N, C-alpha and C positions, 0 to 999 in steps of 0.2 A: 607643482607638475600639473599640466591640464587634465581638465575630465576625460579629453578621448584616450590619453595615454593611460590615467588612471583604470576606465574601462577595458583597454587591451589586456593591462596585466593582470586586472580582476578575472578577464574572461578566458586566460593562459592556462590555468589549470582543465578548466570546463573543457577546451578546446583540446588539450593534449591528450585528455581520458577519452575524447571523442574519436579523435584521429586514430590514437592505438589500438581499441576497442573496435570502434567500428570501419574504420579505414583501412587499418593495416591488419585488423582483426587476430590483435595478440589475444591470448588470456589474461582475465583480471590480475590470474596469479603475478601474470609477467610486467602488464600495463601499471598497476596500480602504486607498488613503490616507486616507480618511476615519476610519477604523478606526483605522488608525495613529495619525494625530492625537490622537484618544481615546484610546488607548494611553499617547501622553509624557505628557499631562497627571494621567491617572491615577496613572501611576509619579512624575512631579515631584511633583503635591502630594498625592497621597492614598500613597503610599508612601516619600515622601521619598526616592527615589533620587536619585543627582549627576546634573548635566546630563553629566558627563564618561561616569559608565556608561550611563547612556541614548545616548549617542553612541558609545560603544566596541560595545555589543549592537546596534547599527543596523549598524555596520561589519561587526561579526562576522556579522550575517544576509547582509550583501550578499555576503561571500566566500562563503559556504554555496549564495547562489542563484546562483552562479558555476557551481557544482558540478550544480547542479538545471539548468540551464541547459545544460551540455555534455551531460548524459544526455539532456536532450530533444533535441538538436541531432542526436546521435549516431541515436536512433530514425528524427526525421524523415529525414534523410539516407539511412539505410539503406531505407526503403519508397520513396524518389524514386530511389533507384538503381535498385530492382528494378522498377520502372515502366517506369525510360528501357531497360532491359537484356533487358526481354520476359519477366522473371522471375516479377512479379506475373501476367501472364496465363497462364504456364504452370501457378502455385498453383491460379487459379482453376478451369481445367479439371480439376486433380487431385481439387480438393474437390467437382467437379462427379460424378466415378467414386465416391468413398466415397460424398456425401451430396449433391445437389442443395438440402438442406432447411436453410436458415438456422437452423434451431432445433437441428437437429445438429450442424452447423458451429460456432455458439457455444460447446457443450458441450466439443468437441473442443479449437477453438483458444484459447478464453478461456479455460475453465474448467481443461482438464489440460495443453494447452502453456505456459498462461499459469502455472499453479501450478508446473511446472518451471522457467521462468525465477526465480519468485521466489524458487524454492531457491537458484536459483545466484545471484541478485544481489540482488533486494531494492530497496530506496532508490526505490520507484516506477516501476522499470523495465519491469516487465510490462505494465503498462496502456499506457504509453510505447511498446510493440511492438505489443502486441496490437490498441488502438484503431485502429489506421491500417492494420493488416493486415486489418481486420474492414471499415472503409469499402473497402479493395482488394478485399474479396469481393461488395462490391454492398451494404452496412448503409450507414442513415442514418449521418450524425457522429453525432448525438445517441444514438442506439441505441448505437454504439461507446464511446461515454464512457460511458453509465451501464454496461453490459457489465461495461466495461476496470475500473471503479470497484466492482463486485461481487464481483471478483476479490479485490480487496483487504482479505481478512476471514480465510479457514482459514488457507492457507498464510503468513499474514505472520510470524508468531510464530516460525517456523523458515525467514525470509527471509535471504536472504546468506548461505547456511551455517551458520544458526543463530545470528546476530547478535544479535537480539533480546534473545535469552535468555543466550549465553555473554557478550555485553559487557553489554549493559541490565541484566539481573539482577544478574549479578555488579558490577557498578558502582554498582546503586542500593541494595544494601545492604550494613550492615557486617559484611562477609565475614570479616576478620579476627578479630572478637569472636565473629561464627558459627562460624568455624571452629575455635575454639578450645572452645565448647561442644559443637561434634560429638565433637572430638578426646576428650573425656572417655568418650563412650561406641564410641571405634573408628572414628568414620567420619570424612571428609574434606569440605571445601566442593564438591567434586566429587561426592559422592554427592548432597548436597543438591540441588546444579543437576540433577543426574537425577530425582529425586523431582517436583522442580517440572515438567523437560520432560514426563515421562509423562503428570502429572496434567492440563499444558496441553493434548496431543496429544487425551486422552480427552473432554475437555471440547469441543473444537475437533470432534472426530469427532462427536460428538452432536448439536451446534447444527449443524454444517456442512454436514452430510451432505445436506441441502436444498437448499445454494447454488444448484448448477445447476439442480433444478427452479425456483427463485425467478427463475434468470436468463432461462427460456423462458417463465415465466409472463407475467414484467414485458416480455418481447420482445413476446409476443402483444398483450399488452393496451395497450400504448403505441404500438407500431409497424405493427399487423397493419390490415388494410384495414378490417373491422369493428371492431378494438380488442374482441377478446373474450376473456375467461378460455381458452374452451375448445379452442381451437387451442393452447394452452400444455399445459392437460392432457392431449392426446394426447401429447405429446412427454415428460410429468413419468417415466412408467417407465422411458425412457430414460436420463433425469437424473437420477434417482435410481441406477439402476445405474452410472451415471458416479462419483457422490458415493461411492458404496461401492467402488468399483475404486481411490480414490485414499486414502480416508482409512483402508482396512485395511491396507494397506502403511504409510501414515503413522502411523499408532499400533504396529504393530509395530515401526517402525524406529526410531522413539522408545524404545520398548522395551528393544531389543538393540543399538542402534548410539548412540543418543544423540541430542543437540539439533541437532547439526550436517546431518543426510540425511533428515528427516522428508519435508519440502515436495519437495526435488529427485528423490528416488526414488518417493515416492509418485505425484508428476505423472508421472514416466516412466513407472511399472509401467503407473499407470491408463492413459495415452496408449496404448501399445501394446495392452491389452485392451480400451478401448472401440472404438480406431482398426479392429480384427478385426472387432469385433462388428456395427460399423455397417456394413463393407463387405457382412457377410456377411447385414445385414436385422435382425438381433436386436434387437425392443424397437422398430425405426424404426416411427414412424407409416404407415401405407398411405397417408394422404392427406398428399400434399406440401404446405407451407404457403409461402407467398411473401408479401415487402414487396408493397403498392402498387405501381404504377408511377411511376417517379421523379419525373414531370411532375404529380402527384399531392401530392406530399411538400410538406408546409408550409415556409416559409422557416427556422423554429426548428429543422428537423433538419439542416437543410444544414448542410457546412463549405464551407471556402475550398480545401480541397484534395481536388481531382476525382481520380477514375481515369476519363478517358475513355479510348472503346476505340483513338480516333485516337491516343493518348499512350503504350498499353501496348507496344510494340515491336511486330515482327512476325517477328523471328527467330525459328526452330523451337526448343524447348527442351524436353526433359524433365522432370518434375516434380521427379526426383531433383536433377538439377541445379540447377534454381530453388530447392528446398530447401536446397541448402549453406549459404548463406549463415545462416541460421536453424541450422540444426546446429552450424555455426563459433560462433556467437554463445553457444549453451548450452555447448558443450565449450570454449571460452576461458575465459567465467565461471567454470567449475566448476577449471578449472586455476588460472586465478589465484587462488582462492579456497581450494584445499585445500591445495596445495603451497607450503609456507612459503618455500622460495629463489624461486618465483617472483613470491610476495606480496611479498618483501622488494624484488627487483629494480626490479617496477614502481613500487614506492612510495618509490625511491630517486629517483625525478624527482619531486619536490613543491616547493610551496609554503608555509610555514608561518609563521603569525603567533602567538605567545606574548603574552599579555599586553597586549591592545591598547589604547592609548593609558595605558598602564601599571595596567589593571584586571586584577587577580590572578582567574585560572580565565577569562577571556573571551580563547578562543584559537580559531584556525579554521584550515584548511586545503585547499589543493587538489592532488590528486592525479590529475594528469590522466590518466595512462597506467592507472592502477586503476581509477579510477571506471569505471562502464559504459559512457558514454561513449565512453573510450579503445579498448574492446575494438570496440564499435560501429564505429568509425571507422576502426579495422585489418580488420573485416569487410567494410567497403565498399571498401576498396583492394585487397581479396582480391578482392571480387566484380568489378571493374572487370577482372580478369587472368580469372576461370572464367568471367566470361559474354561476354567478349571483346569490350568494349564499346569506345564511340568518346570519345575525351577531351572533345566537343562534350557527348555525353550526361551523363557525369559532372557538368560544367561546370554544366549545366542545374540538373541535380539539386541541386548545392553551393547555385545561387542563389536556388533557392526555398524550399529549407530554411532560409537564413539570412534569408529575408524572413519567415517564420513565428517565428524565435527572437525577432526584435524587438520584435515583439507580445508575447510571452509574458514576456519580460524586464521590460516594465512593470510588470507587475502584480505580479510575484515580489519586485520593488525593494522593494516597501510591505508585503508578505505576511510574509517570511521574519525581514526586520527585526522586526515587530510582534511575533511568538512569540517572538525573543529576548530582547524588552525582557521579556516575561511571564516566561520561564524565568527570567533574571537577574537578577528583581526580592529575591530574597530577599538581596542587600548591599543595605540602606538606612538612612537615618539614623532611623529611626523604630524599631528592632528588630523588624520585621513578617518573617513568614516570607513565601515568593514567592508569587504572587497564585495560582497554581495551589495551591500546597499549603495555602493559607490557605482557599481553596474545599472543598479535600478536608476539610480540619480542621471545617469548619462542617458538611458532611454527617455525618461519623463522629460527631459528638459530637449532633445530633440525630434520629438513629436507631437508636441502642442494639443492641439484640443482632440484628436483622435485617440489620446492616451486610452480611453476605456477598450480600445480594440487591445492594447498590450497589457490590458489591469492581467487577466490571466496567464498569459506568458511569465508575468513575472513571479506569480504564484507559483509557477510550475518551475520556474530556477530554483525556487527556495526548496522545492521540494526533491527536487535533481540531486542536490547538494547533498542535505540533509538525512533524505530517504523518510521525510516524514512531513505531513499536511502542517501537525501541530506546529514544529518548529519554523516552517516558511511561515505561517501566520504569526507566529512570533517577531521574525524577523522585517516581515514587512508590512502588516496591517497598520502601521503609524505611519508610513512612509505612503502607504496608498490613501488614508484619510489626508496626509498633508496635502498630495495632490489633487485629490478630489474637489477641498477645499478651495485650493487657489484656482481651479477652473470653473468653479461655481456649478459643480456636478453633486449628485446626489452620494454622499459618503457611505449611506449604506451598501446602495449598488457596487459600488467601485469596490469595496472590502467584501463584498459576497463575491464578485469578480476573482478576487484574490484567493477566497477559499477554496473555488473551484478550480482554478487552474491551480493550484496548490495540491488539490487530489489528482489529477490528471498526470503532475509529475512524478506520482509514484511508480507510473508504467515506465519511466526511465531511469529511476534512481538505480544509481550501481550497486549500492551493497544490498536493495531489496532484489536484484537481478541475482546477487551473489547468493542470497540466502536462499530463495527458490530453487537455484539450480543444485546448490548442494543438499537440498532433499531427496532428489532424487539421481546423484550422483554424477553432474554434469556440470560441474567445475571445467575450468578452462574456454567454454564455448559462451561466455557472456556477449562477446560482440555480435554474433549471430542471432542473439535473443534481441540486441538493443535496434538491429538493422529491422527487425521487424516492429518492435513497439515505437517506434518513433513515429510510424504514419498515424496509430491511432491517437496519439499523443497529440500531435499537429492539428489534426481533425478537432480534438476536445477544446483546446486553447483555441484555434480558430473561431470555431463555431462560438465556444462560449464568450468570446471577444467581441464578435459580430451581436450578439445579443445584448449586450454589456451596450455596446455603443448605441442600438437601437433602442434601449430603454433610455437612453440618458438624452437623446435629440430628435427621435420620433416618436416614442411616449412620452416625451419630458417627465419622467419619473424623478419626484423629489425626495428629499427627507421628510418622513412624516411633520416635522417640524424643524425649525431653522435652528441651525448650529453653527455657522460661520460667525 
């Protein structure tokens, strides 16, 4: 079979998903079973995968789906708990003191608080937390999901305390052979990983500094009364200030502390600086911007999770006490990821499945206490006492959260298994590479020396499929290393481009959109979100590719030591 035909077949599930979701505007609930079926047929008859491997990959996907649903449930439950405790009402009032302007609120809540949560947790948790919080602040559900997806960009490469770099890149290359080559020059694998991390942070900083500006521009263009860019431009100076407040400590942290803390510390430092600046009115637009009256919102903006005044509780509460649950989320996520003893204790409670249906390498597990869902549920229980709630209020929050979970579960039951079939297709009777790798090979073989321009797009492809920067790095880092070596380019820079693109790809990852939509009760309109997030994704991977190309051929950047 020719490489072109292989590439066409490998791309077919992705193209079908795009046509159904974006072109025909099908709901993911309708589209993803069709895409899953097409993927199974291609795997069985195009790749000659065994039925047993397809089935085991699907089961692996179902187990991973349980992890995603656990996170979604925790995020929705926390929001509903705060709704009935009166916490959301107090948070709203507190933000009215900082700024009543949604353009300022989205920068502080979504960009900076979201970046901090990404640094602590990752795995789609920030969008699942931020989107419902924005709805609680009075944002349309569609706007909340869109903003939550745009967050899934710059901070993602260092999410979950650096997991995409520390785990993804490490597992994605032959670090044993590379370590031996490094040892000849007096270096170790950790040095190479640090070189990659610094390049990743610098590229992200140059591309991502404008992301909060894109947020406010898209917010006013799509959800304003007059749907114009002008109102967004008024807030761009403040948004760029917030971008710099995040990326400067982000880059410095990558240089001096390594890949674990750039997003976490960047978000924390930026949040402190920008909140104080907003209180002081620094660069805040003089004219306050607001959404149109709720009665004028089209149905496509609305979710089923509403924050009506009568539901928000009437007990008096300070902003500090209202925010304690979210502060606890951040603290517990950091503690559970940074301290090995705590990590080990939480992971000791786990369900592990190795070699599912006898297929080597197809493993899955569920860590209910370690996953962010466990942290969120623990915070909900603490909130019950901190906010002095009644059992009936907590029960009502749990019932509402469970109903949303059932809707999200159906879509993910097809989305994640489809992804696992694609990723696991490298073991087959036709002796072919996996579908994503076959597509990547076709791109590399046909673009030649300008390949660095496309390196981030390969990373984004992996994240689009898997919904994970870490998994994309696992799939493609060795491939990127090999292409860079063959072209005589810096392997560090090309792998960094891979990691940057893999972060950007999360903005269009289908099951990330489904998860974020579920938290605000907006399932069925995933295609509308993807039609908007595709543009910032293209911006991100294109500019990152241009910067990589400049680094390779204009600046002449090379690896610190010869590795070829």
